[in-house]
Wavefront OBJ file of the C-alpha trace (Angstrom):
o trace
v -0.754 -2.948 4.274
v -3.604 -0.680 4.325
v -4.663 1.555 1.718
v -6.136 5.004 1.793
v -8.421 6.685 -0.209
v -7.923 10.370 -0.338
v -11.749 12.262 -0.409
v -10.034 15.854 -0.163
v -7.551 18.200 0.536
v -7.702 20.661 3.877
v -7.645 25.042 2.461
v -7.824 26.909 5.024
v -9.646 27.627 8.623
v -13.089 28.729 8.616
v -14.757 31.010 11.012
v -14.273 30.984 15.148
v -15.368 27.307 15.946
v -12.664 25.583 14.814
v -13.651 24.185 11.348
v -11.374 24.057 8.426
v -12.638 24.143 4.665
v -12.108 20.914 2.485
v -11.617 20.883 -1.405
v -13.781 17.661 -2.240
v -11.980 15.153 -4.433
v -15.245 13.843 -5.522
v -18.277 14.457 -7.751
v -21.329 14.388 -4.894
v -20.122 16.190 -1.297
v -22.827 14.785 0.329
v -20.937 11.551 0.983
v -19.418 13.662 3.466
v -21.957 12.980 5.600
v -21.366 9.710 6.361
v -18.225 10.061 7.508
v -17.339 9.612 11.280
v -13.929 10.003 11.548
v -10.998 10.696 9.038
v -7.208 10.167 8.773
v -5.245 13.348 8.145
v -1.292 13.353 6.950
v 1.046 16.108 7.349
v 4.576 15.631 6.753
v 5.700 13.605 9.925
v 2.814 11.512 10.719
v -1.112 10.504 9.926
v -3.520 10.225 12.152
v -7.346 9.579 12.677
v -9.439 12.400 13.804
v -13.291 12.067 14.643
v -15.693 14.255 12.723
v -18.069 16.351 14.910
v -19.893 18.632 12.126
v -20.311 18.832 8.387
v -21.617 21.735 7.124
v -21.418 23.179 2.833
v -20.113 26.304 1.231
v -19.659 27.228 -1.650
v -18.851 23.618 -3.484
v -16.587 23.028 -0.249
v -17.104 20.656 2.665
v -16.812 22.670 6.343
v -15.353 20.073 9.022
v -15.350 20.534 12.548
v -13.099 17.627 13.717
v -13.231 16.689 17.806
v -10.071 17.673 20.235
v -8.239 15.016 21.657
l 1 2 3 4 5 6 7 8 9 10 11 12 13 14 15 16 17 18 19 20 21 22 23 24 25 26 27 28 29 30 31 32 33 34 35 36 37 38 39 40 41 42 43 44 45 46 47 48 49 50 51 52 53 54 55 56 57 58 59 60 61 62 63 64 65 66 67 68
């Protein structure tokens, strides 16, 4: 069984370029710079997404995911 670590929660969308706003669960949000992909889980499934871009805004993480 594979275990995963929660690094944040998507709280909203941001802007018109398809970014999501993530509330980080870490004290050092610059750790998001080293990520290549994330798993997003909803009520039905868990899916892996590649990260295209990461920015920071008011202690929140702005993340653009590649579309599949």
